SEVEXVO-539293 format. One record per residue (C-alpha): residue in one letter; x, y, z. Coordinates in nm, 3 decimals. Layout:
! SEVEXVO-539293
{pt "a", {X, Y, Z}}
...
//
This chain:
! SEVEXVO-539293
{pt "m", {3.002, -1.646, 1.079}}
{pt "a", {3.020, -2.017, 0.988}}
{pt "d", {3.141, -2.267, 1.250}}
{pt "n", {3.495, -2.405, 1.220}}
{pt "y", {3.427, -2.779, 1.217}}
{pt "d", {3.798, -2.874, 1.239}}
{pt "d", {3.783, -2.868, 1.618}}
{pt "y", {3.465, -3.078, 1.648}}
{pt "s", {3.478, -3.438, 1.766}}
{pt "k", {3.322, -3.720, 1.568}}
{pt "e", {3.030, -3.736, 1.813}}
{pt "q", {2.970, -3.363, 1.788}}
{pt "l", {2.972, -3.375, 1.407}}
{pt "l", {2.728, -3.666, 1.406}}
{pt "r", {2.498, -3.478, 1.643}}
{pt "l", {2.503, -3.172, 1.416}}
{pt "l", {2.427, -3.385, 1.110}}
{pt "r", {2.133, -3.550, 1.283}}
{pt "e", {1.997, -3.209, 1.390}}
{pt "r", {2.033, -3.080, 1.035}}
{pt "d", {1.850, -3.383, 0.894}}
{pt "r", {1.561, -3.325, 1.134}}
{pt "r", {1.511, -2.966, 1.018}}
{pt "p", {1.229, -2.910, 0.768}}
{pt "n", {1.359, -2.832, 0.419}}
{pt "f", {1.042, -2.686, 0.275}}
{pt "g", {1.067, -2.323, 0.173}}
{pt "l", {1.224, -2.085, -0.074}}
{pt "v", {1.600, -2.102, -0.124}}
{pt "w", {1.805, -1.894, -0.364}}
{pt "e", {2.176, -1.865, -0.433}}
{pt "r", {2.256, -1.574, -0.205}}
{pt "d", {2.624, -1.663, -0.169}}
{pt "e", {2.685, -1.719, -0.539}}
{pt "i", {2.539, -1.397, -0.681}}
{pt "d", {2.710, -1.058, -0.691}}
{pt "h", {2.648, -0.843, -0.388}}
{pt "d", {2.365, -0.594, -0.447}}
{pt "l", {2.554, -0.266, -0.461}}
{pt "s", {2.248, -0.071, -0.352}}
{pt "v", {2.256, -0.249, -0.015}}
{pt "n", {2.469, -0.037, 0.216}}
{pt "n", {2.508, 0.072, 0.577}}
{pt "d", {2.508, 0.445, 0.512}}
{pt "f", {2.272, 0.680, 0.693}}
{pt "v", {2.011, 0.823, 0.455}}
{pt "v", {1.869, 1.176, 0.466}}
{pt "l", {1.609, 1.338, 0.243}}
{pt "d", {1.692, 1.662, 0.063}}
{pt "w", {1.387, 1.870, -0.019}}
{pt "d", {1.388, 2.022, -0.370}}
{pt "t", {1.133, 2.302, -0.344}}
{pt "d", {1.164, 2.384, -0.717}}
{pt "l", {1.038, 2.037, -0.815}}
{pt "s", {0.773, 2.026, -0.542}}
{pt "c", {0.411, 2.114, -0.613}}
{pt "g", {0.142, 2.310, -0.431}}
{pt "d", {0.127, 2.591, -0.180}}
{pt "g", {0.170, 2.559, 0.193}}
{pt "p", {0.307, 2.272, 0.400}}
{pt "q", {0.319, 1.938, 0.217}}
{pt "r", {0.191, 1.602, 0.341}}
{pt "n", {0.241, 1.399, 0.022}}
{pt "l", {0.592, 1.287, -0.071}}
{pt "i", {0.767, 1.191, -0.394}}
{pt "i", {1.113, 1.053, -0.321}}
{pt "e", {1.384, 1.020, -0.585}}
{pt "g", {1.643, 0.753, -0.518}}
{pt "d", {1.706, 0.384, -0.480}}
{pt "n", {1.411, 0.241, -0.291}}
{pt "f", {1.642, 0.049, -0.057}}
{pt "d", {1.770, 0.384, 0.068}}
{pt "a", {1.424, 0.542, 0.070}}
{pt "l", {1.269, 0.255, 0.266}}
{pt "r", {1.538, 0.273, 0.534}}
{pt "s", {1.481, 0.647, 0.569}}
{pt "l", {1.104, 0.592, 0.584}}
{pt "r", {1.151, 0.323, 0.848}}
{pt "m", {1.311, 0.594, 1.062}}
{pt "t", {1.016, 0.831, 1.007}}
{pt "h", {0.710, 0.615, 0.927}}
{pt "a", {0.753, 0.278, 1.102}}
{pt "g", {0.410, 0.129, 1.175}}
{pt "r", {0.217, 0.412, 1.006}}
{pt "v", {0.150, 0.302, 0.646}}
{pt "k", {-0.194, 0.146, 0.597}}
{pt "c", {-0.157, 0.025, 0.240}}
{pt "i", {0.144, -0.058, 0.023}}
{pt "y", {0.109, -0.120, -0.349}}
{pt "i", {0.408, -0.200, -0.567}}
{pt "d", {0.459, -0.292, -0.930}}
{pt "p", {0.818, -0.422, -0.926}}
{pt "p", {1.016, -0.530, -1.233}}
{pt "y", {0.878, -0.860, -1.360}}
{pt "n", {1.223, -0.998, -1.448}}
{pt "t", {1.119, -1.096, -1.799}}
{pt "g", {1.474, -1.070, -1.932}}
{pt "n", {1.364, -0.795, -2.169}}
{pt "r", {1.560, -0.507, -2.015}}
{pt "d", {1.312, -0.449, -1.734}}
{pt "f", {1.522, -0.536, -1.428}}
{pt "i", {1.836, -0.344, -1.335}}
{pt "y", {2.077, -0.509, -1.092}}
{pt "n", {2.404, -0.331, -1.011}}
{pt "d", {2.346, -0.066, -1.279}}
{pt "s", {2.297, -0.309, -1.565}}
{pt "f", {2.000, -0.493, -1.710}}
{pt "i", {1.962, -0.864, -1.636}}
{pt "d", {1.891, -1.069, -1.949}}
{pt "k", {1.738, -1.412, -2.000}}
{pt "d", {2.077, -1.583, -2.031}}
{pt "d", {2.189, -1.487, -1.679}}
{pt "n", {2.211, -1.813, -1.484}}
{pt "y", {2.137, -1.630, -1.159}}
{pt "r", {1.857, -1.412, -1.296}}
{pt "h", {1.592, -1.540, -1.052}}
{pt "s", {1.824, -1.539, -0.752}}
{pt "k", {1.928, -1.178, -0.814}}
{pt "w", {1.565, -1.075, -0.843}}
{pt "l", {1.471, -1.259, -0.523}}
{pt "e", {1.758, -1.104, -0.328}}
{pt "f", {1.661, -0.761, -0.461}}
{pt "m", {1.296, -0.808, -0.359}}
{pt "f", {1.367, -0.973, -0.024}}
{pt "r", {1.577, -0.681, 0.098}}
{pt "r", {1.299, -0.436, 0.016}}
{pt "l", {1.001, -0.639, 0.137}}
{pt "e", {1.166, -0.683, 0.476}}
{pt "l", {1.194, -0.305, 0.509}}
{pt "a", {0.841, -0.250, 0.380}}
{pt "k", {0.700, -0.483, 0.643}}
{pt "d", {0.826, -0.254, 0.919}}
{pt "l", {0.629, 0.038, 0.773}}
{pt "l", {0.284, -0.125, 0.787}}
{pt "t", {0.028, -0.051, 1.056}}
{pt "e", {-0.094, -0.345, 1.261}}
{pt "d", {-0.397, -0.361, 1.031}}
{pt "g", {-0.195, -0.280, 0.719}}
{pt "v", {-0.182, -0.467, 0.390}}
{pt "i", {0.046, -0.497, 0.087}}
{pt "f", {-0.046, -0.564, -0.277}}
{pt "v", {0.220, -0.669, -0.530}}
{pt "s", {0.164, -0.687, -0.906}}
{pt "i", {0.347, -0.964, -1.091}}
{pt "d", {0.320, -1.187, -1.398}}
{pt "d", {0.406, -1.549, -1.476}}
{pt "n", {0.783, -1.495, -1.479}}
{pt "e", {0.815, -1.468, -1.100}}
{pt "v", {0.469, -1.523, -0.953}}
{pt "f", {0.550, -1.861, -0.792}}
{pt "h", {0.880, -1.736, -0.651}}
{pt "l", {0.718, -1.416, -0.526}}
{pt "g", {0.441, -1.608, -0.351}}
{pt "l", {0.693, -1.813, -0.154}}
{pt "l", {0.903, -1.505, -0.084}}
{pt "m", {0.608, -1.312, 0.057}}
{pt "e", {0.513, -1.615, 0.264}}
{pt "q", {0.866, -1.611, 0.406}}
{pt "v", {0.855, -1.237, 0.484}}
{pt "f", {0.495, -1.196, 0.603}}
{pt "g", {0.410, -1.549, 0.715}}
{pt "a", {0.183, -1.805, 0.550}}
{pt "a", {-0.094, -1.725, 0.799}}
{pt "n", {-0.118, -1.369, 0.666}}
{pt "f", {-0.194, -1.454, 0.303}}
{pt "i", {-0.512, -1.276, 0.189}}
{pt "a", {-0.563, -1.340, -0.182}}
{pt "n", {-0.410, -1.382, -0.524}}
{pt "v", {-0.610, -1.151, -0.749}}
{pt "i", {-0.638, -1.213, -1.124}}
{pt "w", {-0.637, -0.893, -1.332}}
{pt "q", {-0.755, -0.930, -1.691}}
{pt "k", {-0.505, -0.694, -1.850}}
{pt "v", {-0.605, -0.718, -2.218}}
{pt "y", {-0.938, -0.708, -2.400}}
{pt "s", {-0.857, -0.936, -2.696}}
{pt "p", {-0.643, -1.247, -2.749}}
{pt "k", {-0.299, -1.220, -2.905}}
{pt "s", {-0.305, -1.413, -3.233}}
{pt "t", {0.077, -1.419, -3.237}}
{pt "a", {0.100, -1.626, -2.916}}
{pt "q", {0.276, -1.960, -2.971}}
{pt "h", {0.083, -2.148, -2.704}}
{pt "f", {-0.163, -1.941, -2.497}}
{pt "s", {-0.256, -1.575, -2.518}}
{pt "d", {-0.127, -1.406, -2.202}}
{pt "d", {-0.441, -1.224, -2.087}}
{pt "h", {-0.387, -1.166, -1.716}}
{pt "e", {-0.149, -1.067, -1.440}}
{pt "y", {-0.159, -1.128, -1.065}}
{pt "i", {-0.183, -0.905, -0.760}}
{pt "i", {-0.067, -1.092, -0.451}}
{pt "c", {-0.205, -0.959, -0.123}}
{pt "y", {-0.068, -1.016, 0.228}}
{pt "a", {-0.163, -0.851, 0.555}}
{pt "l", {0.078, -0.774, 0.835}}
{pt "n", {-0.178, -0.938, 1.064}}
{pt "k", {-0.463, -1.117, 0.889}}
{pt "n", {-0.674, -1.116, 1.204}}
{pt "a", {-0.652, -0.736, 1.227}}
{pt "w", {-0.706, -0.646, 0.860}}
{pt "r", {-1.049, -0.635, 0.697}}
{pt "p", {-1.124, -0.515, 0.343}}
{pt "n", {-1.372, -0.237, 0.283}}
{pt "p", {-1.685, -0.359, 0.102}}
{pt "m", {-1.697, -0.270, -0.265}}
{pt "p", {-1.972, -0.030, -0.379}}
{pt "r", {-2.274, -0.201, -0.530}}
{pt "s", {-2.302, -0.168, -0.905}}
{pt "l", {-2.611, -0.068, -1.104}}
{pt "e", {-2.603, -0.415, -1.257}}
{pt "q", {-2.631, -0.574, -0.913}}
{pt "d", {-2.920, -0.349, -0.816}}
{pt "k", {-3.112, -0.427, -1.139}}
{pt "a", {-3.205, -0.765, -0.994}}
{pt "y", {-3.428, -0.590, -0.739}}
{pt "k", {-3.782, -0.520, -0.864}}
{pt "n", {-4.114, -0.424, -0.704}}
{pt "p", {-4.390, -0.606, -0.892}}
{pt "d", {-4.635, -0.583, -0.599}}
{pt "k", {-4.558, -0.214, -0.534}}
{pt "d", {-4.443, -0.286, -0.179}}
{pt "p", {-4.393, 0.049, 0.002}}
{pt "r", {-4.061, -0.080, 0.136}}
{pt "g", {-3.916, -0.058, -0.215}}
{pt "p", {-3.747, -0.296, -0.459}}
{pt "w", {-3.685, -0.654, -0.355}}
{pt "k", {-3.549, -0.981, -0.492}}
{pt "a", {-3.703, -1.324, -0.440}}
{pt "g", {-3.487, -1.563, -0.238}}
{pt "d", {-3.514, -1.941, -0.225}}
{pt "m", {-3.704, -2.065, 0.081}}
{pt "s", {-3.521, -2.398, 0.086}}
{pt "a", {-3.167, -2.488, 0.183}}
{pt "r", {-2.957, -2.804, 0.213}}
{pt "n", {-2.851, -2.756, 0.576}}
{pt "f", {-3.053, -2.972, 0.815}}
{pt "y", {-3.302, -2.783, 1.030}}
{pt "s", {-3.517, -2.978, 1.277}}
{pt "k", {-3.820, -2.752, 1.221}}
{pt "g", {-3.758, -2.718, 0.847}}
{pt "t", {-4.005, -2.976, 0.715}}
{pt "y", {-4.378, -2.895, 0.699}}
{pt "p", {-4.651, -2.853, 0.435}}
{pt "i", {-4.740, -2.506, 0.306}}
{pt "t", {-5.074, -2.397, 0.161}}
{pt "c", {-5.054, -2.135, -0.114}}
{pt "p", {-5.314, -1.850, -0.134}}
{pt "s", {-5.456, -2.031, -0.438}}
{pt "g", {-5.528, -2.335, -0.222}}
{pt "r", {-5.252, -2.553, -0.367}}
{pt "v", {-5.062, -2.747, -0.101}}
{pt "v", {-4.685, -2.772, -0.120}}
{pt "a", {-4.612, -3.093, 0.070}}
{pt "g", {-4.266, -2.982, 0.178}}
{pt "p", {-3.931, -2.860, 0.060}}
{pt "p", {-3.756, -3.034, -0.234}}
{pt "p", {-3.604, -3.374, -0.149}}
{pt "g", {-3.283, -3.339, 0.050}}
{pt "n", {-3.367, -2.978, 0.144}}
{pt "y", {-3.531, -2.798, 0.437}}
{pt "w", {-3.730, -2.479, 0.470}}
{pt "r", {-3.509, -2.193, 0.592}}
{pt "f", {-3.761, -2.090, 0.859}}
{pt "a", {-3.967, -2.269, 1.122}}
{pt "q", {-4.338, -2.270, 1.049}}
{pt "e", {-4.412, -2.003, 1.311}}
{pt "k", {-4.147, -1.770, 1.163}}
{pt "f", {-4.273, -1.838, 0.811}}
{pt "l", {-4.629, -1.742, 0.903}}
{pt "e", {-4.499, -1.425, 1.072}}
{pt "l", {-4.309, -1.328, 0.756}}
{pt "d", {-4.618, -1.394, 0.543}}
{pt "r", {-4.830, -1.166, 0.762}}
{pt "d", {-4.562, -0.895, 0.712}}
{pt "n", {-4.590, -0.938, 0.332}}
{pt "r", {-4.232, -1.072, 0.310}}
{pt "i", {-4.331, -1.388, 0.124}}
{pt "w", {-4.390, -1.386, -0.252}}
{pt "w", {-4.639, -1.639, -0.393}}
{pt "g", {-4.622, -1.526, -0.755}}
{pt "k", {-4.872, -1.305, -0.937}}
{pt "d", {-5.145, -1.570, -0.922}}
{pt "g", {-5.070, -1.681, -0.564}}
{pt "n", {-4.982, -2.031, -0.677}}
{pt "n", {-4.599, -2.035, -0.672}}
{pt "v", {-4.376, -2.213, -0.426}}
{pt "p", {-4.318, -1.941, -0.165}}
{pt "a", {-4.007, -1.722, -0.189}}
{pt "f", {-3.858, -1.485, 0.067}}
{pt "k", {-3.860, -1.115, -0.028}}
{pt "r", {-3.513, -0.966, 0.029}}
{pt "f", {-3.543, -0.587, 0.015}}
{pt "l", {-3.267, -0.377, -0.134}}
{pt "s", {-3.293, -0.144, 0.166}}
{pt "d", {-3.201, -0.439, 0.393}}
{pt "v", {-2.903, -0.549, 0.190}}
{pt "q", {-2.556, -0.441, 0.298}}
{pt "q", {-2.464, -0.143, 0.082}}
{pt "g", {-2.145, -0.302, -0.037}}
{pt "v", {-2.017, -0.636, -0.157}}
{pt "v", {-1.724, -0.852, -0.056}}
{pt "p", {-1.425, -0.802, -0.292}}
{pt "q", {-1.371, -1.085, -0.537}}
{pt "t", {-1.044, -1.214, -0.680}}
{pt "l", {-1.129, -1.187, -1.052}}
{pt "w", {-1.095, -0.830, -1.177}}
{pt "q", {-1.208, -0.787, -1.536}}
{pt "y", {-1.087, -0.514, -1.767}}
{pt "n", {-1.434, -0.365, -1.811}}
{pt "e", {-1.431, -0.291, -1.436}}
{pt "v", {-1.071, -0.186, -1.366}}
{pt "g", {-0.921, -0.107, -1.707}}
{pt "h", {-0.659, -0.277, -1.922}}
{pt "t", {-0.306, -0.201, -2.039}}
{pt "q", {-0.418, 0.007, -2.337}}
{pt "d", {-0.630, 0.224, -2.105}}
{pt "a", {-0.323, 0.279, -1.889}}
{pt "k", {-0.106, 0.383, -2.183}}
{pt "k", {-0.373, 0.619, -2.313}}
{pt "e", {-0.406, 0.778, -1.969}}
{pt "i", {-0.037, 0.854, -1.928}}
{pt "h", {-0.003, 0.964, -2.290}}
{pt "d", {-0.300, 1.200, -2.252}}
{pt "i", {-0.145, 1.362, -1.946}}
{pt "l", {0.222, 1.374, -2.048}}
{pt "q", {0.187, 1.375, -2.427}}
{pt "f", {0.526, 1.225, -2.505}}
{pt "e", {0.594, 1.141, -2.867}}
{pt "n", {0.627, 0.773, -2.782}}
{pt "t", {0.501, 0.659, -2.446}}
{pt "a", {0.681, 0.325, -2.478}}
{pt "d", {1.013, 0.511, -2.482}}
{pt "v", {0.930, 0.677, -2.151}}
{pt "f", {0.734, 0.423, -1.949}}
{pt "s", {0.603, 0.107, -2.112}}
{pt "t", {0.419, -0.069, -1.829}}
{pt "p", {0.178, 0.170, -1.653}}
{pt "k", {-0.126, 0.044, -1.466}}
{pt "p", {-0.475, 0.190, -1.527}}
{pt "v", {-0.605, 0.438, -1.271}}
{pt "a", {-0.922, 0.231, -1.221}}
{pt "l", {-0.711, -0.067, -1.110}}
{pt "m", {-0.535, 0.143, -0.848}}
{pt "e", {-0.866, 0.291, -0.736}}
{pt "r", {-1.001, -0.060, -0.679}}
{pt "i", {-0.709, -0.138, -0.448}}
{pt "m", {-0.742, 0.194, -0.263}}
{pt "r", {-1.117, 0.141, -0.214}}
{pt "i", {-1.058, -0.202, -0.066}}
{pt "a", {-0.764, -0.110, 0.158}}
{pt "t", {-0.788, 0.255, 0.268}}
{pt "k", {-1.005, 0.501, 0.451}}
{pt "p", {-0.981, 0.882, 0.460}}
{pt "g", {-0.666, 0.979, 0.649}}
{pt "d", {-0.464, 0.667, 0.566}}
{pt "i", {-0.111, 0.671, 0.425}}
{pt "v", {-0.044, 0.485, 0.099}}
{pt "l", {0.308, 0.387, -0.011}}
{pt "d", {0.429, 0.286, -0.357}}
{pt "f", {0.804, 0.231, -0.368}}
{pt "f", {0.810, 0.124, -0.734}}
{pt "a", {0.608, 0.428, -0.834}}
{pt "g", {0.677, 0.421, -1.207}}
{pt "s", {0.446, 0.670, -1.374}}
{pt "g", {0.270, 0.782, -1.054}}
{pt "t", {-0.067, 0.612, -1.111}}
{pt "t", {-0.104, 0.537, -0.740}}
{pt "a", {-0.096, 0.907, -0.652}}
{pt "q", {-0.363, 0.986, -0.911}}
{pt "a", {-0.588, 0.713, -0.767}}
{pt "v", {-0.541, 0.850, -0.414}}
{pt "l", {-0.628, 1.204, -0.526}}
{pt "n", {-0.934, 1.077, -0.716}}
{pt "l", {-1.069, 0.901, -0.408}}
{pt "n", {-1.002, 1.204, -0.190}}
{pt "k", {-1.203, 1.419, -0.428}}
{pt "e", {-1.482, 1.161, -0.434}}
{pt "d", {-1.530, 1.121, -0.059}}
{pt "g", {-1.364, 1.435, 0.079}}
{pt "g", {-1.091, 1.227, 0.240}}
{pt "n", {-0.733, 1.323, 0.317}}
{pt "r", {-0.544, 1.008, 0.220}}
{pt "r", {-0.173, 1.071, 0.172}}
{pt "f", {0.066, 0.915, -0.074}}
{pt "i", {0.437, 0.844, -0.059}}
{pt "l", {0.590, 0.756, -0.395}}
{pt "v", {0.945, 0.632, -0.442}}
{pt "s", {1.106, 0.613, -0.784}}
{pt "s", {1.460, 0.584, -0.909}}
{pt "t", {1.595, 0.774, -1.206}}
{pt "e", {1.658, 0.443, -1.387}}
{pt "a", {1.969, 0.601, -1.534}}
{pt "t", {2.230, 0.358, -1.667}}
{pt "g", {2.564, 0.390, -1.840}}
{pt "d", {2.380, 0.403, -2.171}}
{pt "t", {2.128, 0.665, -2.051}}
{pt "p", {2.303, 0.867, -1.776}}
{pt "d", {2.063, 1.162, -1.802}}
{pt "k", {1.742, 0.960, -1.767}}
{pt "n", {1.528, 1.060, -1.469}}
{pt "l", {1.204, 0.865, -1.452}}
{pt "c", {1.112, 1.008, -1.111}}
{pt "r", {1.145, 1.373, -1.212}}
{pt "d", {1.029, 1.362, -1.575}}
{pt "v", {0.750, 1.103, -1.562}}
{pt "c", {0.633, 1.027, -1.208}}
{pt "a", {0.647, 1.375, -1.053}}
{pt "e", {0.549, 1.549, -1.375}}
{pt "r", {0.239, 1.335, -1.415}}
{pt "v", {0.131, 1.395, -1.055}}
{pt "r", {0.199, 1.768, -1.092}}
{pt "r", {-0.031, 1.792, -1.394}}
{pt "v", {-0.301, 1.586, -1.222}}
{pt "v", {-0.282, 1.820, -0.922}}
{pt "t", {-0.282, 2.149, -1.114}}
{pt "g", {-0.477, 2.053, -1.427}}
{pt "y", {-0.367, 1.997, -1.784}}
{pt "t", {-0.476, 2.017, -2.146}}
{pt "s", {-0.518, 1.680, -2.317}}
{pt "k", {-0.373, 1.588, -2.653}}
{pt "k", {-0.711, 1.672, -2.808}}
{pt "g", {-0.696, 2.020, -2.657}}
{pt "e", {-0.953, 1.949, -2.386}}
{pt "a", {-0.895, 2.113, -2.045}}
{pt "t", {-0.891, 1.880, -1.743}}
{pt "a", {-0.933, 2.043, -1.404}}
{pt "g", {-0.673, 1.972, -1.138}}
{pt "l", {-0.756, 1.752, -0.841}}
{pt "g", {-0.578, 1.981, -0.596}}
{pt "g", {-0.323, 1.895, -0.333}}
{pt "g", {0.050, 1.890, -0.380}}
{pt "f", {0.370, 1.708, -0.289}}
{pt "a", {0.719, 1.762, -0.158}}
{pt "y", {0.990, 1.638, -0.393}}
{pt "l", {1.270, 1.477, -0.193}}
{pt "r", {1.600, 1.313, -0.288}}
{pt "c", {1.778, 1.040, -0.098}}
{pt "r", {2.129, 1.130, 0.009}}
{pt "r", {2.363, 0.882, 0.173}}
{pt "i", {2.594, 0.987, 0.454}}
{pt "p", {2.861, 0.735, 0.562}}
{pt "a", {2.780, 0.615, 0.913}}
{pt "a", {3.116, 0.737, 1.046}}
{pt "t", {3.054, 1.095, 0.927}}
{pt "v", {2.688, 1.149, 1.023}}
{pt "f", {2.772, 1.378, 1.316}}
{pt "r", {2.966, 1.619, 1.097}}
{pt "g", {2.796, 1.550, 0.764}}
{pt "i", {2.427, 1.595, 0.842}}
{pt "q", {2.276, 1.940, 0.779}}
{pt "h", {2.020, 2.135, 0.979}}
{pt "v", {1.768, 2.133, 0.693}}
{pt "q", {1.790, 1.753, 0.669}}
{pt "i", {1.739, 1.720, 1.044}}
{pt "w", {1.432, 1.944, 1.039}}
{pt "t", {1.279, 1.750, 0.750}}
{pt "a", {1.328, 1.421, 0.935}}
{pt "l", {1.186, 1.553, 1.263}}
{pt "q", {0.873, 1.682, 1.091}}
{pt "l", {0.814, 1.345, 0.925}}
{pt "i", {0.870, 1.157, 1.251}}
{pt "h", {0.612, 1.376, 1.427}}
{pt "d", {0.363, 1.343, 1.138}}
{pt "l", {0.382, 1.711, 1.059}}
{pt "a", {0.316, 1.865, 0.720}}
{pt "l", {0.655, 1.961, 0.579}}
{pt "s", {0.759, 2.325, 0.604}}
{pt "p", {1.100, 2.446, 0.483}}
{pt "y", {1.386, 2.499, 0.723}}
{pt "q", {1.436, 2.871, 0.776}}
{pt "a", {1.806, 2.935, 0.819}}
{pt "a", {1.739, 3.291, 0.933}}
{pt "l", {1.561, 3.162, 1.242}}
{pt "p", {1.781, 3.026, 1.524}}
{pt "m", {1.502, 2.790, 1.637}}
{pt "q", {1.255, 2.582, 1.433}}
{pt "t", {0.916, 2.527, 1.599}}
{pt "a", {0.604, 2.337, 1.495}}
{pt "q", {0.289, 2.219, 1.669}}
{pt "g", {0.273, 1.840, 1.672}}
{pt "k", {-0.019, 1.615, 1.766}}
{pt "r", {0.122, 1.546, 2.111}}
{pt "s", {0.354, 1.834, 2.181}}
{pt "v", {0.537, 2.133, 2.045}}
{pt "v", {0.836, 2.018, 1.840}}
{pt "i", {1.147, 2.235, 1.865}}
{pt "y", {1.480, 2.203, 1.690}}
{pt "l", {1.750, 2.412, 1.853}}
{pt "p", {2.079, 2.407, 1.657}}
{pt "k", {2.263, 2.626, 1.911}}
{pt "v", {2.221, 2.691, 2.281}}
{pt "s", {2.231, 3.043, 2.425}}
{pt "d", {2.053, 3.241, 2.695}}
{pt "a", {1.835, 3.401, 2.431}}
{pt "m", {1.742, 3.060, 2.295}}
{pt "l", {1.649, 2.933, 2.640}}
{pt "e", {1.410, 3.223, 2.677}}
{pt "a", {1.269, 3.152, 2.331}}
{pt "v", {1.210, 2.788, 2.422}}
{pt "q", {1.028, 2.890, 2.740}}
{pt "a", {0.811, 3.129, 2.541}}
{pt "a", {0.733, 2.862, 2.281}}
{pt "i", {0.603, 2.612, 2.535}}
{pt "q", {0.378, 2.853, 2.720}}
{pt "g", {0.031, 2.703, 2.709}}
{pt "a", {0.151, 2.410, 2.499}}
{pt "g", {0.130, 2.146, 2.767}}
{pt "q", {0.427, 1.943, 2.646}}
{pt "a", {0.734, 2.011, 2.433}}
{pt "v", {1.017, 1.804, 2.293}}
{pt "v", {1.341, 1.986, 2.217}}
{pt "y", {1.599, 1.839, 1.981}}
{pt "s", {1.944, 1.979, 2.034}}
{pt "w", {2.313, 1.911, 1.983}}
{pt "q", {2.361, 1.989, 2.354}}
{pt "p", {2.066, 1.825, 2.533}}
{pt "a", {2.251, 1.769, 2.861}}
{pt "l", {2.334, 2.138, 2.890}}
{pt "l", {1.976, 2.229, 2.810}}
{pt "a", {1.837, 1.987, 3.067}}
{pt "q", {2.054, 2.149, 3.335}}
{pt "r", {1.944, 2.500, 3.250}}
{pt "l", {1.579, 2.434, 3.163}}
{pt "t", {1.410, 2.220, 3.429}}
{pt "d", {1.050, 2.262, 3.319}}
{pt "p", {0.886, 1.915, 3.365}}
{pt "r", {0.679, 1.973, 3.051}}
{pt "v", {0.992, 1.965, 2.836}}
{pt "s", {1.187, 1.658, 2.721}}
{pt "f", {1.520, 1.667, 2.539}}
{pt "e", {1.662, 1.448, 2.263}}
{pt "p", {2.018, 1.448, 2.129}}
{pt "i", {2.079, 1.529, 1.764}}
{pt "p", {2.184, 1.348, 1.554}}
{pt "a", {2.202, 1.050, 1.792}}
{pt "f", {1.821, 1.038, 1.814}}
{pt "l", {1.792, 1.002, 1.436}}
{pt "v", {2.077, 0.753, 1.410}}
{pt "k", {1.916, 0.530, 1.673}}
{pt "r", {1.578, 0.534, 1.495}}
{pt "f", {1.744, 0.475, 1.161}}
{pt "g", {1.906, 0.157, 1.286}}
{pt "a", {1.592, 0.028, 1.459}}
{pt "r", {1.383, -0.240, 1.294}}
{pt "s", {1.049, -0.381, 1.403}}
{pt "s", {1.096, -0.231, 1.749}}
{pt "a", {1.037, 0.110, 1.592}}
{pt "r", {0.681, 0.021, 1.487}}
{pt "g", {0.446, 0.302, 1.569}}
{pt "g", {0.731, 0.480, 1.738}}
{pt "r", {0.634, 0.843, 1.714}}
{pt "p", {0.776, 1.030, 2.014}}
//
């Protein structure tokens, strides 16, 4: 609440003005007070309803596809997944003014004077929530184009801190110039990368390519295998780096090139030569070169910031991929801006290991899930994906459901297999997902509005359990967590107390969630059992922010 300056003295006002003038003004500012309130921003409690008919795969599910506004979904995920997501990738609306950004249920066009401020407010709210989901060594990648790239860079600096900037990747998105361009052909987009903690995050090395390995030959048939000649000289001063060298042919090399120094002291050089690690050329008359064996080279390369289409695909590849899987009459009418699978795989290779959780809360056509499943098949990993997508329904298209009809349907076909447009069968990658919908419950009615099935879904996610349906016929829901047996007890009775005691036998520890925890604690004094109140436990976690990081019970 703003100060009421009417009661301030002249001296107090002058002191405030001087303090304000001393404050640094550098940073991103947008018109937060002038724009319409974002109607998706609310204080309601959010639960996830599991639609088993739209889910995919047998058995308990560890992958999630969530339908709903991502502001709601992120707040629910903060309750269940704070500090557990290793990699976030998002492809938000680029705010081009061409009906790609919906704010308050209507598209923002180029003539809106507050177009950029509305977009920044929209993104800021969601990036703040996303930050709370990252692991300490987590990282976020955001795709963007020229319309908002400079604003986004400053916004991410504000949210994640300038010290945690990793890279601004250039993706070559097209394979030929656009002859219709008025000034320059727009050939690339950006992927901005920030870590939660730059000191804790390290990228995985990229696999070496065949092209890189072609440089290694074996002209002298060295039993250690292919090698590549490396320059013996360097510019860095080395006190023992200047001495004459006699070639096997008898020619004397007086020293390194002017301004350079030999990389090795003379004693080390002679030792390397005795070990056949120096190459003198076929006639023994060349300036010596160091033999760098392929077997000694790190089997991976540092990621670079220029990603060309021949390595990670282009926009036409992406459209062909989604059209081949979904086979809509006109892909542009369904989803016009997909990303190629190879691009997503590049990000997943850099940022994830088997077992990590990947989040995409602008999931679009579901490419991120396909990339995760591809990598799991490749290395036998068990990476998990969480996709969030809205329906993108508007007053003009009230029945549109992008999440159900495009995102989930694509992932379903990738999981189970499909027949391409050419009639070719493509085997499924396996796996599955739970299809969940966000449902808001007004904060004042949570205690009487929340349902047992919603509670059980939330508890399983909090304890990192694969989702199993709530069984209304059973008076007690039980699952084995990583640290303890997890029990949800809707009602307390003598029979239920006996059932709880039976469930914890041999379990070591148990946590019981109940509407009557105090009564349970009085009647069940086993030190191995802890009790949590429902729904107060969920409400408290839902309202927590960064303090909830890594907060599994």
